[in-house]
ZAMARGU-4260 file (C-alpha; in steps of 0.2 Angstrom, whole numbers, plus 5000, padded with zeros to 4 digits):
<rodrens>
0) 4810/5045/4977 | 4819/5029/4977 | 4819/5025/4994 | 4831/5024/5007 | 4843/5008/5007
5) 4858/5005/5019 | 4872/4997/5009 | 4883/4987/5018 | 4892/4977/5006 | 4911/4982/5001
10) 4907/4976/4985 | 4892/4987/4982 | 4903/4999/4990 | 4918/4999/4978 | 4904/4999/4962
15) 4895/5012/4967 | 4905/5025/4979 | 4907/5042/4968 | 4897/5039/4956 | 4882/5051/4951
20) 4874/5046/4934 | 4861/5059/4933 | 4877/5072/4933 | 4882/5066/4918 | 4866/5063/4909
25) 4864/5044/4913 | 4881/5040/4909 | 4888/5029/4923 | 4907/5034/4921 | 4910/5051/4925
30) 4920/5060/4911 | 4937/5065/4913 | 4940/5084/4917 | 4956/5088/4908 | 4959/5109/4912
35) 4968/5121/4922 | 4959/5135/4919 | 4939/5135/4925 | 4927/5151/4922 | 4917/5160/4934
40) 4900/5166/4929 | 4904/5183/4942 | 4919/5192/4949 | 4911/5188/4967 | 4912/5170/4964
45) 4930/5169/4954 | 4937/5182/4968 | 4931/5173/4985 | 4933/5153/4978 | 4912/5152/4980
50) 4910/5137/4967 | 4915/5117/4970 | 4932/5119/4956 | 4942/5133/4955 | 4957/5127/4946
55) 4965/5111/4939 | 4978/5108/4952 | 4965/5110/4965 | 4955/5098/4959 | 4940/5092/4947
60) 4925/5083/4945 | 4934/5068/4939 | 4946/5067/4955 | 4934/5071/4967 | 4922/5055/4960
65) 4939/5046/4967 | 4940/5055/4983 | 4923/5050/4988 | 4924/5031/4982 | 4939/5031/4991
70) 4932/5036/5007 | 4914/5026/5008 | 4931/5010/5004 | 4941/5017/5019 | 4928/5026/5032
75) 4940/5040/5033 | 4935/5058/5035 | 4944/5061/5020 | 4954/5057/5007 | 4970/5067/4997
80) 4980/5061/4979 | 4996/5063/4976 | 5005/5058/4961 | 5014/5043/4969 | 5013/5031/4982
85) 5030/5039/4989 | 5023/5055/4987 | 5010/5049/4998 | 5021/5045/5010 | 5031/5061/5010
90) 5015/5070/5010 | 5009/5062/5028 | 5027/5064/5037 | 5031/5082/5032 | 5013/5089/5034
95) 5014/5080/5052 | 5033/5083/5056 | 5042/5098/5061 | 5061/5101/5065 | 5067/5091/5081
100) 5051/5079/5081 | 5057/5060/5081 | 5049/5050/5073 | 5046/5029/5075 | 5046/5019/5061
105) 5046/5001/5058 | 5060/4994/5050 | 5051/4984/5039 | 5044/4998/5029 | 5044/5001/5011
110) 5064/5007/5006 | 5061/5023/4999 | 5052/5028/5015 | 5066/5024/5023 | 5078/5037/5008
115) 5066/5048/5013 | 5068/5050/5030 | 5089/5047/5032 | 5090/5062/5016 | 5076/5074/5015
120) 5069/5071/5032 | 5085/5069/5044 | 5090/5086/5033 | 5076/5095/5039 | 5083/5093/5057
125) 5067/5078/5061 | 5076/5061/5067 | 5070/5044/5061 | 5073/5029/5074 | 5070/5011/5068
130) 5062/4997/5078 | 5059/4978/5076 | 5040/4973/5068 | 5038/4961/5084 | 5043/4975/5097
135) 5031/4972/5114 | 5022/4988/5123 | 5037/4989/5134 | 5049/4990/5123 | 5041/5002/5112
140) 5038/5014/5127 | 5055/5014/5131 | 5058/5022/5113 | 5045/5037/5116 | 5053/5053/5123
145) 5045/5070/5125 | 5049/5072/5104 | 5042/5059/5097 | 5026/5065/5087 | 5023/5048/5079
150) 5024/5030/5076 | 5024/5024/5057 | 5019/5005/5054 | 5018/4993/5039 | 5012/4976/5042
155) 5017/4962/5034 | 5033/4973/5032 | 5041/4975/5015 | 5050/4961/5009 | 5052/4953/5022
160) 5032/4949/5028 | 5036/4952/5044 | 5019/4954/5055 | 5017/4966/5070 | 5004/4965/5082
165) 4994/4982/5077 | 4984/4984/5092 | 4998/4982/5106 | 5008/4996/5097 | 4991/5007/5094
170) 4986/5005/5114 | 5006/5015/5116 | 5005/5028/5105 | 4988/5033/5109 | 4995/5033/5128
175) 5007/5045/5122 | 4999/5056/5111 | 5006/5051/5096 | 4998/5051/5078 | 4996/5033/5070
180) 5004/5032/5054 | 4999/5018/5043 | 5005/5009/5026 | 4993/4997/5022 | 4996/4995/5002
185) 4997/4977/5003 | 4980/4972/5011 | 4971/4987/5004 | 4955/4992/5015 | 4947/4977/5009
190) 4956/4965/5020 | 4963/4975/5035 | 4954/4990/5041 | 4967/5003/5049 | 4956/5014/5054
195) 4947/5005/5065 | 4962/4999/5072 | 4965/5016/5077 | 4975/5024/5062 | 4974/5041/5059
200) 4983/5042/5044 | 4981/5028/5030 | 4992/5027/5015 | 4992/5018/4999 | 5001/5017/4982
205) 4985/5017/4973 | 4997/5012/4958 | 4998/4994/4964 | 4980/4985/4968 | 4968/4998/4968
210) 4972/5006/4951 | 4978/4988/4946 | 4984/4988/4928 | 5000/4992/4929 | 4995/5007/4921
215) 4996/5022/4932 | 5005/5030/4946 | 4997/5036/4959 | 4997/5039/4980 | 4980/5040/4992
220) 4982/5048/5008 | 4965/5043/5018 | 4964/5055/5036 | 4955/5055/5053 | 4946/5069/5057
225) 4960/5072/5069 | 4975/5072/5056 | 4964/5079/5039 | 4967/5098/5041 | 4985/5096/5042
230) 4987/5087/5026 | 4972/5095/5017 | 4985/5113/5018 | 5001/5105/5017 | 4993/5096/4999
235) 4990/5113/4993 | 5002/5124/4999 | 5015/5113/4989 | 5005/5111/4974 | 5002/5090/4973
240) 4991/5084/4962 | 4987/5071/4948 | 4983/5071/4933 | 4964/5070/4928 | 4967/5052/4915
245) 4979/5044/4928 | 4963/5049/4942 | 4949/5040/4930 | 4960/5025/4926 | 4962/5023/4947
250) 4942/5023/4948 | 4939/5011/4934 | 4951/5000/4943 | 4943/5003/4961 | 4925/4996/4953
255) 4933/4978/4951 | 4944/4977/4966 | 4934/4965/4977 | 4934/4952/4963 | 4950/4953/4958
260) 4958/4952/4978 | 4947/4935/4979 | 4956/4929/4962 | 4975/4936/4969 | 4972/4926/4986
265) 4966/4909/4978 | 4983/4909/4968 | 4994/4916/4981 | 4987/4900/4994 | 4989/4888/4977
270) 5007/4892/4973 | 5014/4898/4993 | 5006/4880/4999 | 5016/4873/4981 | 5031/4883/4985
275) 5032/4876/5003 | 5034/4859/4999 | 5048/4861/4986 | 5065/4854/4992 | 5072/4868/4985
280) 5063/4881/4995 | 5070/4884/5014 | 5053/4895/5016 | 5040/4905/5011 | 5034/4923/5020
285) 5018/4923/5019 | 5009/4927/5034 | 4995/4918/5028 | 5002/4904/5026 | 5000/4891/5043
290) 5019/4891/5045 | 5024/4909/5044 | 5028/4914/5062 | 5017/4932/5058 | 5000/4917/5056
295) 4992/4920/5071 | 4993/4941/5070 | 4987/4941/5053 | 4974/4927/5055 | 4968/4938/5070
300) 4969/4956/5061 | 4967/4954/5044 | 4951/4947/5033 | 4962/4942/5017 | 4979/4939/5011
305) 4988/4948/4996 | 4998/4940/4983 | 5015/4946/4987 | 5027/4933/4996 | 5045/4930/4998
310) 5053/4914/4996 | 5068/4910/5001 | 5079/4896/4991 | 5092/4884/4997 | 5109/4892/4997
315) 5113/4892/4976 | 5126/4902/4966 | 5120/4919/4960 | 5120/4910/4940 | 5107/4898/4948
320) 5095/4910/4953 | 5096/4921/4938 | 5095/4903/4927 | 5078/4901/4938 | 5072/4918/4936
325) 5077/4922/4919 | 5070/4906/4911 | 5052/4910/4916 | 5038/4913/4903 | 5025/4918/4914
330) 5033/4928/4928 | 5041/4947/4921 | 5056/4953/4931 | 5052/4971/4936 | 5048/4982/4951
335) 5031/4985/4958 | 5018/4976/4959 | 4998/4974/4959 | 4994/4972/4941 | 4986/4957/4932
340) 5003/4950/4928 | 5014/4940/4941 | 5029/4946/4943 | 5050/4941/4952 | 5062/4951/4960
345) 5076/4944/4968 | 5083/4953/4981 | 5097/4954/4996 | 5088/4954/5012 | 5103/4964/5023
350) 5096/4979/5012 | 5079/4979/5020 | 5083/4977/5039 | 5092/4988/5051 | 5084/4982/5068
355) 5089/4964/5072 | 5088/4956/5056 | 5081/4943/5048 | 5095/4935/5040 | 5093/4920/5028
360) 5106/4908/5022 | 5100/4905/5005 | 5096/4917/4991 | 5079/4928/4992 | 5063/4932/4978
365) 5049/4941/4982 | 5037/4933/4970 | 5020/4943/4966 | 5004/4934/4958 | 4992/4939/4945
370) 4976/4933/4936 | 4985/4919/4927 | 4977/4903/4929 | 4988/4897/4946 | 4991/4881/4938
375) 5001/4888/4922 | 5012/4898/4935 | 5016/4883/4946 | 5021/4873/4930 | 5032/4889/4925
380) 5039/4889/4943 | 5043/4872/4941 | 5051/4873/4926 | 5063/4885/4935 | 5066/4877/4949
385) 5076/4862/4936 | 5085/4878/4929 | 5090/4881/4947 | 5093/4865/4952 | 5104/4863/4935
390) 5116/4877/4941 | 5118/4874/4960 | 5124/4855/4956
</rodrens>
């Protein structure tokens, strides 16, 4: 028998978590188990669920390997897999809230999460109240009432990249006995340890960095011991599941997450610093920049930065922004992010804030920085800014 070894490094856990080669004839990766029916050796085993896997929808060795690797990464009590990031958000909210409950949600949450609350949850008798990401302890206490059940945090915020003082908000939530739900897609567990900051439920769109290759739709809900039973029951009873192929692809992507995130961070650092010095740019919203208003909170609570940020351009007509973006050679125009290729997305900031809004004068573009050479990306953006200037003049 090999001697015991305490593994502390995140990169090591990513490489080895969820792997049991001895159970698969020495192959280093688990196979893809496809199937709906799982045969049982006896009637007793079949009817009383006396085997690890009983039906394809309820899991397989492939999905179990991914769940275990993710659990080792984030230190949770358990992980549930969903067919998309939005499905993971829906699971976290619908499993824990009931008619009459009151939810507090940061105003900078992922916009489809807002629509879910305004539509589906509202019809179910669950009310949502939005709060500014800069909210302090006393302000939060004033929003909590006898029906408040949970608080939903996402920091930095979607699109506007605003930071919240997580320890302060979580402390108030704990005083009131609220469940703390966090979306940790931007940072991943590599750059922000949500459970050590008091989260009960942590959501990630594995579609993004975890899978990392723009070829998978998958969501993750990780939970503490307190929250896991409710989530597990809802997950099972509503038929939420993922395909074994998507689970396998996500597990493959997970193995290289640490090295990819280091490169994403370095590329973003290079480009945000350059963009911040351009005369065409009013502001770069990216908490890792020293000039960002959320930098101190990011520096205190996070160990790294993702490669998603927003650029506020100088006032210009729509055709100038289109000329800038449509001529880019290395940046695709599209939704989502987290893959290997760089992306750009123009957006209207007013659609993303309800509480005292962050309303810039100029047009906003969200950039996702992939794994290309940063000097090539800079040259591509430089050419684009020349087109922007030509249309602006």
